[in-house]
C-alpha positions as a Python dict, from the first residue, in 0.01 Angstrom:
ca = {
    (1, 'M'): (0, 0, 0),
    (2, 'F'): (140, 358, -78),
    (3, 'I'): (248, 540, 205),
    (4, 'P'): (344, 913, 105),
    (5, 'L'): (673, 1043, 216),
    (6, 'C'): (667, 1407, 317),
    (7, 'M'): (508, 1610, 37),
    (8, 'K'): (196, 1681, 245),
    (9, 'I'): (-31, 1964, 168),
    (10, 'L'): (-77, 2147, 466),
    (11, 'S'): (-350, 2398, 593),
    (12, 'A'): (-262, 2763, 675),
    (13, 'E'): (-297, 2677, 1048),
    (14, 'Q'): (-79, 2373, 1001),
    (15, 'I'): (198, 2569, 855),
    (16, 'R'): (168, 2823, 1135),
    (17, 'Q'): (240, 2540, 1370),
    (18, 'T'): (520, 2393, 1186),
    (19, 'D'): (684, 2717, 1187),
    (20, 'A'): (644, 2751, 1571),
    (21, 'Y'): (757, 2390, 1621),
    (22, 'T'): (1073, 2429, 1424),
    (23, 'I'): (1175, 2749, 1591),
    (24, 'A'): (1110, 2604, 1937),
    (25, 'H'): (1266, 2258, 1878),
    (26, 'E'): (1538, 2287, 1615),
    (27, 'P'): (1590, 2528, 1785),
    (28, 'V'): (1626, 2846, 1554),
    (29, 'A'): (1543, 3203, 1602),
    (30, 'S'): (1247, 3314, 1396),
    (31, 'I'): (1467, 3581, 1239),
    (32, 'D'): (1703, 3328, 1137),
    (33, 'L'): (1434, 3103, 984),
    (34, 'M'): (1316, 3404, 781),
    (35, 'E'): (1672, 3460, 665),
    (36, 'R'): (1678, 3080, 545),
    (37, 'A'): (1344, 3143, 373),
    (38, 'A'): (1478, 3455, 206),
    (39, 'T'): (1794, 3303, 80),
    (40, 'A'): (1615, 3009, -62),
    (41, 'F'): (1389, 3235, -262),
    (42, 'V'): (1669, 3469, -387),
    (43, 'N'): (1881, 3172, -496),
    (44, 'K'): (1591, 3029, -688),
    (45, 'L'): (1498, 3382, -843),
    (46, 'L'): (1826, 3412, -975),
    (47, 'S'): (1839, 3103, -1148),
    (48, 'F'): (1557, 3208, -1391),
    (49, 'D'): (1669, 3299, -1727),
    (50, 'F'): (1459, 3613, -1740),
    (51, 'I'): (1673, 3761, -1472),
    (52, 'S'): (1990, 3933, -1577),
    (53, 'S'): (2245, 4156, -1392),
    (54, 'S'): (2069, 4468, -1517),
    (55, 'T'): (1704, 4360, -1400),
    (56, 'P'): (1555, 4608, -1158),
    (57, 'F'): (1332, 4492, -883),
    (58, 'L'): (1026, 4644, -683),
    (59, 'V'): (943, 4494, -360),
    (60, 'F'): (616, 4527, -202),
    (61, 'C'): (598, 4448, 165),
    (62, 'G'): (301, 4416, 384),
    (63, 'P'): (340, 4439, 768),
    (64, 'G'): (332, 4090, 864),
    (65, 'N'): (627, 3814, 832),
    (66, 'N'): (548, 3778, 458),
    (67, 'G'): (645, 4153, 438),
    (68, 'G'): (952, 4066, 658),
    (69, 'D'): (1065, 3806, 384),
    (70, 'G'): (1009, 4062, 143),
    (71, 'L'): (1256, 4295, 331),
    (72, 'A'): (1508, 4015, 365),
    (73, 'I'): (1483, 3946, -26),
    (74, 'A'): (1530, 4309, -113),
    (75, 'R'): (1838, 4336, 104),
    (76, 'M'): (2002, 4039, -48),
    (77, 'L'): (1941, 4158, -393),
    (78, 'A'): (2080, 4489, -312),
    (79, 'E'): (2374, 4307, -174),
    (80, 'R'): (2411, 4171, -513),
    (81, 'H'): (2407, 4504, -662),
    (82, 'F'): (2073, 4484, -826),
    (83, 'S'): (1846, 4794, -843),
    (84, 'V'): (1579, 4751, -580),
    (85, 'G'): (1288, 4960, -500),
    (86, 'V'): (1107, 4884, -179),
    (87, 'Y'): (768, 4990, -73),
    (88, 'I'): (624, 4931, 279),
    (89, 'L'): (254, 4931, 347),
    (90, 'P'): (169, 5175, 640),
    (91, 'A'): (27, 4999, 941),
    (92, 'D'): (-26, 5075, 1313),
    (93, 'R'): (179, 4763, 1399),
    (94, 'Y'): (456, 4553, 1225),
    (95, 'T'): (571, 4219, 1336),
    (96, 'P'): (913, 4194, 1533),
    (97, 'D'): (1095, 4021, 1264),
    (98, 'F'): (985, 4270, 998),
    (99, 'E'): (1110, 4551, 1212),
    (100, 'I'): (1437, 4378, 1253),
    (101, 'N'): (1475, 4339, 869),
    (102, 'R'): (1367, 4712, 820),
    (103, 'Q'): (1649, 4817, 1042),
    (104, 'R'): (1890, 4566, 842),
    (105, 'I'): (1789, 4711, 489),
    (106, 'Q'): (1799, 5072, 632),
    (107, 'A'): (2142, 5014, 757),
    (108, 'L'): (2251, 4873, 416),
    (109, 'K'): (2110, 5145, 158),
    (110, 'G'): (1885, 5391, 336),
    (111, 'S'): (1520, 5398, 430),
    (112, 'P'): (1283, 5220, 191),
    (113, 'V'): (994, 5420, 45),
    (114, 'E'): (708, 5416, 260),
    (115, 'I'): (369, 5462, 14),
    (116, 'K'): (109, 5668, 204),
    (117, 'Q'): (-120, 5713, -94),
    (118, 'S'): (-206, 5549, -420),
    (119, 'I'): (64, 5425, -679),
    (120, 'P'): (71, 5618, -979),
    (121, 'T'): (-172, 5508, -1254),
    (122, 'E'): (83, 5477, -1527),
    (123, 'I'): (404, 5298, -1590),
    (124, 'S'): (631, 5322, -1894),
    (125, 'V'): (648, 5027, -2156),
    (126, 'E'): (1023, 4992, -2077),
    (127, 'E'): (969, 4957, -1706),
    (128, 'V'): (699, 4700, -1775),
    (129, 'S'): (932, 4468, -1996),
    (130, 'K'): (1219, 4496, -1744),
    (131, 'T'): (1094, 4535, -1397),
    (132, 'I'): (1036, 4222, -1175),
    (133, 'V'): (779, 4273, -907),
    (134, 'I'): (836, 4081, -571),
    (135, 'D'): (494, 4046, -400),
    (136, 'A'): (548, 4011, -25),
    (137, 'I'): (241, 4200, 69),
    (138, 'F'): (27, 3922, 254),
    (139, 'G'): (123, 3556, 322),
    (140, 'T'): (-86, 3232, 419),
    (141, 'G'): (-236, 3419, 722),
    (142, 'L'): (-471, 3625, 505),
    (143, 'N'): (-832, 3542, 618),
    (144, 'K'): (-1030, 3816, 461),
    (145, 'P'): (-1058, 4011, 137),
    (146, 'V'): (-771, 4288, 69),
    (147, 'E'): (-898, 4626, 90),
    (148, 'G'): (-763, 4980, 124),
    (149, 'L'): (-401, 5082, 4),
    (150, 'A'): (-293, 4711, -17),
    (151, 'R'): (-578, 4661, -292),
    (152, 'D'): (-482, 4961, -470),
    (153, 'W'): (-123, 4818, -486),
    (154, 'I'): (-228, 4495, -629),
    (155, 'Q'): (-464, 4636, -887),
    (156, 'F'): (-196, 4870, -996),
    (157, 'I'): (45, 4573, -1047),
    (158, 'N'): (-209, 4354, -1228),
    (159, 'K'): (-320, 4671, -1471),
    (160, 'N'): (22, 4714, -1572),
    (161, 'H'): (76, 4352, -1644),
    (162, 'L'): (408, 4361, -1455),
    (163, 'R'): (579, 4036, -1415),
    (164, 'V'): (537, 3914, -1062),
    (165, 'V'): (722, 3635, -840),
    (166, 'A'): (523, 3583, -523),
    (167, 'V'): (686, 3520, -183),
    (168, 'D'): (504, 3201, -63),
    (169, 'I'): (144, 3270, -178),
    (170, 'P'): (11, 3542, -447),
    (171, 'S'): (-138, 3824, -185),
    (172, 'G'): (-497, 3798, -193),
    (173, 'L'): (-532, 3438, -223),
    (174, 'F'): (-621, 3204, 44),
    (175, 'A'): (-441, 2882, 101),
    (176, 'D'): (-711, 2650, 175),
    (177, 'S'): (-1024, 2790, 0),
    (178, 'E'): (-1149, 2927, -335),
    (179, 'A'): (-1076, 3254, -478),
    (180, 'K'): (-1332, 3500, -643),
    (181, 'L'): (-1289, 3425, -990),
    (182, 'G'): (-1144, 3670, -1222),
    (183, 'S'): (-1059, 3895, -922),
    (184, 'D'): (-834, 4174, -973),
    (185, 'D'): (-788, 4212, -603),
    (186, 'I'): (-529, 3895, -608),
    (187, 'I'): (-198, 3934, -751),
    (188, 'H'): (-142, 3772, -1088),
    (189, 'A'): (189, 3618, -1033),
    (190, 'A'): (396, 3477, -1320),
    (191, 'Y'): (586, 3259, -1052),
    (192, 'T'): (508, 3160, -702),
    (193, 'L'): (807, 3045, -495),
    (194, 'T'): (642, 2868, -174),
    (195, 'F'): (795, 2749, 129),
    (196, 'Q'): (846, 2389, 222),
    (197, 'Q'): (499, 2251, 127),
    (198, 'P'): (272, 2352, -157),
    (199, 'K'): (-76, 2516, -64),
    (200, 'L'): (-402, 2347, -158),
    (201, 'S'): (-525, 2649, -360),
    (202, 'F'): (-219, 2616, -596),
    (203, 'F'): (-392, 2301, -763),
    (204, 'F'): (-700, 2439, -931),
    (205, 'A'): (-725, 2575, -1274),
    (206, 'D'): (-921, 2862, -1171),
    (207, 'H'): (-638, 2974, -949),
    (208, 'G'): (-396, 2948, -1245),
    (209, 'P'): (-388, 3321, -1322),
    (210, 'Y'): (-299, 3410, -974),
    (211, 'V'): (-19, 3118, -904),
    (212, 'G'): (131, 3096, -1230),
    (213, 'F'): (400, 2823, -1194),
    (214, 'F'): (493, 2746, -847),
    (215, 'H'): (809, 2594, -718),
    (216, 'V'): (861, 2441, -361),
    (217, 'L'): (1156, 2565, -181),
    (218, 'D'): (1282, 2358, 117),
    (219, 'I'): (1363, 2598, 427),
    (220, 'G'): (1451, 2316, 666),
    (221, 'L'): (1097, 2306, 856),
    (222, 'H'): (1083, 2018, 1107),
    (223, 'E'): (1035, 1701, 909),
    (224, 'G'): (952, 1502, 1185),
    (225, 'F'): (661, 1731, 1309),
    (226, 'I'): (538, 1756, 959),
    (227, 'S'): (526, 1362, 943),
    (228, 'L'): (288, 1380, 1243),
    (229, 'L'): (40, 1632, 1095),
    (230, 'P'): (-287, 1471, 958),
    (231, 'S'): (-347, 1575, 600),
    (232, 'P'): (-580, 1403, 344),
    (233, 'Y'): (-367, 1569, 56),
    (234, 'T'): (-27, 1472, -92),
    (235, 'Y'): (171, 1623, -359),
    (236, 'V'): (328, 1322, -540),
    (237, 'D'): (708, 1381, -622),
    (238, 'F'): (958, 1159, -768),
    (239, 'D'): (1081, 984, -455),
    (240, 'D'): (690, 909, -383),
    (241, 'A'): (657, 766, -740),
    (242, 'R'): (988, 580, -704),
    (243, 'E'): (894, 395, -381),
    (244, 'L'): (567, 266, -564),
    (245, 'L'): (759, 102, -847),
    (246, 'N'): (800, -275, -807),
    (247, 'L'): (1104, -477, -861),
    (248, 'R'): (1122, -744, -1117),
    (249, 'P'): (1295, -1066, -996),
    (250, 'K'): (1556, -1237, -1200),
    (251, 'F'): (1358, -1552, -1265),
    (252, 'S'): (1041, -1361, -1407),
    (253, 'H'): (790, -1490, -1661),
    (254, 'K'): (526, -1321, -1847),
    (255, 'G'): (262, -1496, -1632),
    (256, 'M'): (382, -1302, -1324),
    (257, 'Y'): (307, -988, -1479),
    (258, 'G'): (-47, -1009, -1547),
    (259, 'H'): (-298, -1013, -1850),
    (260, 'A'): (-468, -678, -1926),
    (261, 'L'): (-785, -666, -2151),
    (262, 'L'): (-861, -341, -2334),
    (263, 'V'): (-1211, -305, -2499),
    (264, 'A'): (-1172, -2, -2715),
    (265, 'G'): (-1218, 146, -3091),
    (266, 'S'): (-1499, 207, -3319),
    (267, 'Y'): (-1486, 323, -3689),
    (268, 'G'): (-1282, 625, -3728),
    (269, 'K'): (-1144, 587, -3357),
    (270, 'T'): (-903, 293, -3428),
    (271, 'G'): (-640, 531, -3312),
    (272, 'A'): (-760, 563, -2979),
    (273, 'A'): (-754, 195, -2938),
    (274, 'S'): (-418, 163, -3092),
    (275, 'L'): (-269, 434, -2836),
    (276, 'A'): (-420, 247, -2532),
    (277, 'V'): (-289, -75, -2645),
    (278, 'R'): (67, 43, -2728),
    (279, 'A'): (89, 232, -2385),
    (280, 'C'): (-43, -94, -2189),
    (281, 'L'): (219, -313, -2377),
    (282, 'R'): (476, -50, -2229),
    (283, 'S'): (376, -74, -1869),
    (284, 'G'): (556, -397, -1795),
    (285, 'V'): (256, -611, -1826),
    (286, 'G'): (297, -965, -1928),
    (287, 'L'): (22, -995, -2180),
    (288, 'V'): (-228, -759, -2352),
    (289, 'T'): (-556, -861, -2533),
    (290, 'A'): (-754, -613, -2719),
    (291, 'R'): (-1131, -647, -2791),
    (292, 'V'): (-1196, -412, -3086),
    (293, 'P'): (-1437, -390, -3375),
    (294, 'A'): (-1353, -603, -3685),
    (295, 'C'): (-1247, -287, -3887),
    (296, 'A'): (-965, -251, -3626),
    (297, 'Y'): (-812, -587, -3662),
    (298, 'T'): (-570, -504, -3956),
    (299, 'V'): (-437, -176, -3812),
    (300, 'L'): (-383, -284, -3463),
    (301, 'Q'): (-218, -606, -3583),
    (302, 'T'): (37, -402, -3764),
    (303, 'L'): (73, -124, -3496),
    (304, 'A'): (88, -366, -3201),
    (305, 'P'): (174, -707, -3312),
    (306, 'E'): (290, -801, -2936),
    (307, 'A'): (-96, -763, -2839),
    (308, 'M'): (-335, -1037, -2919),
    (309, 'L'): (-665, -929, -3067),
    (310, 'M'): (-1015, -1056, -3001),
    (311, 'P'): (-1223, -883, -3304),
    (312, 'D'): (-1590, -837, -3244),
    (313, 'E'): (-1830, -971, -3486),
    (314, 'E'): (-1940, -633, -3546),
    (315, 'E'): (-1757, -446, -3817),
    (316, 'Y'): (-1756, -94, -3677),
    (317, 'F'): (-1823, -101, -3302),
    (318, 'V'): (-1775, -370, -3006),
    (319, 'A'): (-2119, -516, -2937),
    (320, 'S'): (-2045, -854, -2744),
    (321, 'P'): (-1915, -877, -2396),
    (322, 'V'): (-1607, -1063, -2323),
    (323, 'H'): (-1576, -1359, -2063),
    (324, 'L'): (-1343, -1183, -1796),
    (325, 'N'): (-1200, -1520, -1618),
    (326, 'A'): (-856, -1494, -1823),
    (327, 'Y'): (-779, -1120, -1727),
    (328, 'N'): (-637, -961, -1432),
    (329, 'A'): (-745, -605, -1522),
    (330, 'V'): (-985, -450, -1778),
    (331, 'G'): (-966, -106, -1910),
    (332, 'V'): (-1264, 30, -2107),
    (333, 'G'): (-1350, 333, -2331),
    (334, 'P'): (-1099, 493, -2577),
    (335, 'G'): (-1255, 531, -2909),
    (336, 'L'): (-1547, 295, -2808),
    (337, 'G'): (-1850, 495, -2950),
    (338, 'M'): (-2199, 506, -2806),
    (339, 'E'): (-2387, 274, -3013),
    (340, 'K'): (-2667, 116, -2806),
    (341, 'Q'): (-2532, -247, -2825),
    (342, 'T'): (-2209, -91, -2701),
    (343, 'Q'): (-2369, 41, -2415),
    (344, 'Q'): (-2545, -291, -2328),
    (345, 'M'): (-2186, -461, -2370),
    (346, 'L'): (-2044, -228, -2109),
    (347, 'K'): (-2331, -294, -1874),
    (348, 'V'): (-2275, -652, -1870),
    (349, 'L'): (-1893, -618, -1832),
    (350, 'I'): (-1960, -391, -1534),
    (351, 'Q'): (-2183, -686, -1389),
    (352, 'Q'): (-1949, -954, -1469),
    (353, 'S'): (-1636, -791, -1355),
    (354, 'G'): (-1484, -948, -1040),
    (355, 'G'): (-1240, -675, -965),
    (356, 'P'): (-1174, -310, -1032),
    (357, 'M'): (-1196, -166, -1403),
    (358, 'V'): (-1054, 123, -1557),
    (359, 'L'): (-1305, 339, -1732),
    (360, 'D'): (-1234, 623, -1961),
    (361, 'A'): (-1362, 826, -2242),
    (362, 'D'): (-1687, 685, -2403),
    (363, 'A'): (-1727, 433, -2116),
    (364, 'L'): (-1770, 752, -1878),
    (365, 'N'): (-2000, 905, -2144),
    (366, 'I'): (-2208, 592, -2133),
    (367, 'L'): (-2213, 575, -1752),
    (368, 'S'): (-2334, 962, -1779),
    (369, 'D'): (-2635, 840, -1967),
    (370, 'N'): (-2698, 551, -1720),
    (371, 'K'): (-2624, 701, -1409),
    (372, 'T'): (-2786, 402, -1196),
    (373, 'W'): (-2485, 200, -1313),
    (374, 'L'): (-2250, 385, -1120),
    (375, 'H'): (-2389, 195, -806),
    (376, 'F'): (-2291, -149, -956),
    (377, 'L'): (-1928, -41, -1047),
    (378, 'P'): (-1670, -276, -882),
    (379, 'G'): (-1521, -148, -586),
    (380, 'G'): (-1185, 21, -639),
    (381, 'S'): (-1257, 95, -1000),
    (382, 'I'): (-1061, 382, -1158),
    (383, 'L'): (-1235, 654, -1367),
    (384, 'T'): (-1013, 874, -1577),
    (385, 'P'): (-1232, 1173, -1679),
    (386, 'H'): (-1111, 1523, -1805),
    (387, 'P'): (-1332, 1812, -1619),
    (388, 'K'): (-1613, 1796, -1879),
    (389, 'E'): (-1641, 1428, -1865),
    (390, 'F'): (-1663, 1454, -1489),
    (391, 'E'): (-1932, 1736, -1514),
    (392, 'R'): (-2146, 1499, -1752),
    (393, 'L'): (-2100, 1222, -1502),
    (394, 'S'): (-2167, 1416, -1172),
    (395, 'G'): (-2339, 1726, -1279),
    (396, 'K'): (-2197, 2090, -1326),
    (397, 'K'): (-2063, 2223, -988),
    (398, 'G'): (-1935, 2581, -1072),
    (399, 'D'): (-1562, 2664, -1021),
    (400, 'S'): (-1290, 2403, -996),
    (401, 'F'): (-1289, 2430, -623),
    (402, 'S'): (-1634, 2325, -594),
    (403, 'R'): (-1587, 2042, -848),
    (404, 'F'): (-1289, 1926, -614),
    (405, 'E'): (-1505, 1907, -328),
    (406, 'W'): (-1763, 1686, -515),
    (407, 'Q'): (-1496, 1476, -671),
    (408, 'K'): (-1399, 1375, -317),
    (409, 'E'): (-1746, 1313, -215),
    (410, 'F'): (-1818, 1114, -549),
    (411, 'S'): (-1514, 885, -467),
    (412, 'I'): (-1633, 810, -118),
    (413, 'K'): (-1997, 758, -225),
    (414, 'Y'): (-1924, 501, -513),
    (415, 'G'): (-1614, 349, -379),
    (416, 'V'): (-1421, 436, -694),
    (417, 'Y'): (-1083, 637, -759),
    (418, 'I'): (-1131, 929, -974),
    (419, 'V'): (-838, 1056, -1183),
    (420, 'L'): (-938, 1404, -1263),
    (421, 'K'): (-716, 1520, -1543),
    (422, 'G'): (-549, 1863, -1554),
    (423, 'A'): (-236, 2048, -1501),
    (424, 'H'): (-211, 1899, -1170),
    (425, 'T'): (-421, 1558, -1212),
    (426, 'S'): (-608, 1497, -886),
    (427, 'I'): (-661, 1135, -788),
    (428, 'S'): (-942, 1110, -525),
    (429, 'C'): (-985, 780, -339),
    (430, 'P'): (-1250, 602, -150),
    (431, 'D'): (-1107, 681, 186),
    (432, 'G'): (-1103, 1062, 133),
    (433, 'Q'): (-740, 1084, 32),
    (434, 'V'): (-622, 1295, -268),
    (435, 'F'): (-300, 1282, -455),
    (436, 'F'): (-201, 1581, -685),
    (437, 'N'): (62, 1491, -962),
    (438, 'S'): (376, 1686, -1017),
    (439, 'T'): (473, 1588, -1352),
    (440, 'G'): (332, 1695, -1702),
    (441, 'N'): (322, 2001, -1922),
    (442, 'P'): (66, 2181, -2149),
    (443, 'G'): (215, 1978, -2464),
    (444, 'M'): (8, 1689, -2345),
    (445, 'A'): (-309, 1880, -2391),
    (446, 'K'): (-374, 1689, -2712),
    (447, 'G'): (-605, 1422, -2848),
    (448, 'G'): (-509, 1070, -2755),
    (449, 'S'): (-307, 1163, -2430),
    (450, 'G'): (-579, 1025, -2226),
    (451, 'D'): (-603, 703, -2403),
    (452, 'V'): (-245, 645, -2333),
    (453, 'L'): (-307, 723, -1973),
    (454, 'T'): (-599, 446, -1983),
    (455, 'G'): (-365, 172, -2133),
    (456, 'L'): (-85, 263, -1888),
    (457, 'I'): (-305, 232, -1562),
    (458, 'T'): (-469, -84, -1679),
    (459, 'G'): (-133, -241, -1739),
    (460, 'L'): (-11, -152, -1406),
    (461, 'L'): (-334, -269, -1255),
    (462, 'A'): (-296, -606, -1427),
    (463, 'Q'): (44, -627, -1278),
    (464, 'G'): (-74, -645, -925),
    (465, 'Y'): (-50, -286, -823),
    (466, 'V'): (-362, -200, -600),
    (467, 'P'): (-576, 56, -761),
    (468, 'M'): (-442, 361, -557),
    (469, 'E'): (-92, 263, -663),
    (470, 'A'): (-179, 201, -1021),
    (471, 'A'): (-336, 527, -1056),
    (472, 'V'): (-78, 744, -857),
    (473, 'L'): (211, 580, -1046),
    (474, 'G'): (35, 571, -1382),
    (475, 'V'): (-40, 930, -1352),
    (476, 'Y'): (319, 1034, -1236),
    (477, 'L'): (482, 817, -1515),
    (478, 'H'): (241, 956, -1793),
    (479, 'G'): (336, 1309, -1699),
    (480, 'L'): (710, 1225, -1653),
    (481, 'A'): (702, 1071, -2010),
    (482, 'G'): (535, 1381, -2138),
    (483, 'D'): (793, 1584, -1998),
    (484, 'I'): (1063, 1380, -2164),
    (485, 'A'): (884, 1413, -2504),
    (486, 'A'): (841, 1789, -2473),
    (487, 'Q'): (1193, 1835, -2377),
    (488, 'E'): (1309, 1644, -2686),
    (489, 'L'): (1050, 1752, -2935),
    (490, 'S'): (892, 2072, -2796),
    (491, 'M'): (533, 2102, -2640),
    (492, 'E'): (387, 2205, -2986),
    (493, 'A'): (519, 1916, -3184),
    (494, 'M'): (476, 1634, -2940),
    (495, 'T'): (188, 1399, -2985),
    (496, 'A'): (23, 1134, -2795),
    (497, 'G'): (222, 869, -2939),
    (498, 'D'): (546, 1060, -2838),
    (499, 'I'): (426, 1015, -2490),
    (500, 'V'): (419, 613, -2540),
    (501, 'G'): (757, 654, -2695),
    (502, 'A'): (897, 810, -2385),
    (503, 'F'): (772, 549, -2152),
    (504, 'A'): (1101, 384, -2142),
    (505, 'E'): (1301, 678, -2041),
    (506, 'A'): (1056, 757, -1776),
    (507, 'F'): (1079, 398, -1637),
    (508, 'K'): (1466, 436, -1642),
    (509, 'K'): (1452, 759, -1457),
    (510, 'L'): (1241, 602, -1165),
    (511, 'R'): (1464, 320, -1152),
    (512, 'G'): (1768, 539, -1133),
    (513, 'N'): (1960, 396, -1431),
    (514, 'S'): (1879, 659, -1698),
}
């Protein structure tokens, strides 16, 4: 059973507790922990290729510890001879660590500018193109909408399309709940450099314009304490995925690695079946059989000669169910079509299946038209919808955060795993756990990528991985292969077939013998 390592997704309150515990038990002074965080931020910031020795910075600091981080970052940039302008939000009280860092930067290069009125409404094109804004106005402790001068700052930055790098979290965004969609009262960051653990709000498409690309920076918070904190959410990283990968004994034979059945394809959609079969063959599975319409026989026999084919008596779609006794896992849906006979075939497969199934694409669309069948899905089945497919299956739920809440409830209600595909594909489990994926790129947003994922997960399931392991490892490997393909071919030029072609390198990387 998969036990995640340390990349838990913590709540804002748990982050506060972790900071306090680290300060008390490392022990380390809070100001020194702030220095550690600022150092990690600056080191990562200066690694970006859009930063040059002549890049000017504007650092906006709120009155709390996030602002204290900003002051420390500004000082470190100034020490490296960058042009740095510092703006401090007027407040009745500043945190002690903020005050210490204010004194340090004043000792370094004079008093930072304190803004007491709205920022000018115009900025030159040259300044927009060159200036980097460091957003350190508010951190994870924010619990109400931004107002006043801070709101004016945020709107000014957003209006002028300045390139922003946020400290820990974009100002105005809550760590644990949804944002007001389309809000101009939340910083629109190009990058967010967050400390130690990612925040839940980073993983939703609606929040993409605020978070941009995020990077998690290790600042040495107490790992022992983090390991004891309860969280249903995990960000799956390389080490997690590597822990999942089974060893292959020296005296192996194909019977040890399972027999997968894929039911896929219809007239005009043989390519979907081919991609799923080829991906399954590359998963490490022992045997693959494909149930396809008769029209797909020659194509698949040519493209995937290692697979066994079981053509249906129907020429253009799959109509007849298959006896499942010979198979360790069944994947259904890629290119399947919506014929009435195909729908009845799926119903019989669901009723006859003695173990978890993988359902994707048209199998999900058929379920959407026959929602009572959801109650009869074998426990532990893996459903792999994209957002629109999930909406058809479960009903429209508004923003992506609301959809996420329903995704969790759906998994618990029906006892299934939902692999909701996206930039950070989320895998919700019947026990309430959710795993967010860390691999993949926009180049994978092309037809056929989902068919590849279905074949891969089905192959892993057939090998004996339990459903949670098959889903989590399959999603990670799928994204890793996509990253390899994009690096070699570009995000624009890569295809779903290129993802299959990169599986070998992805497995080698996880094995550590790339």
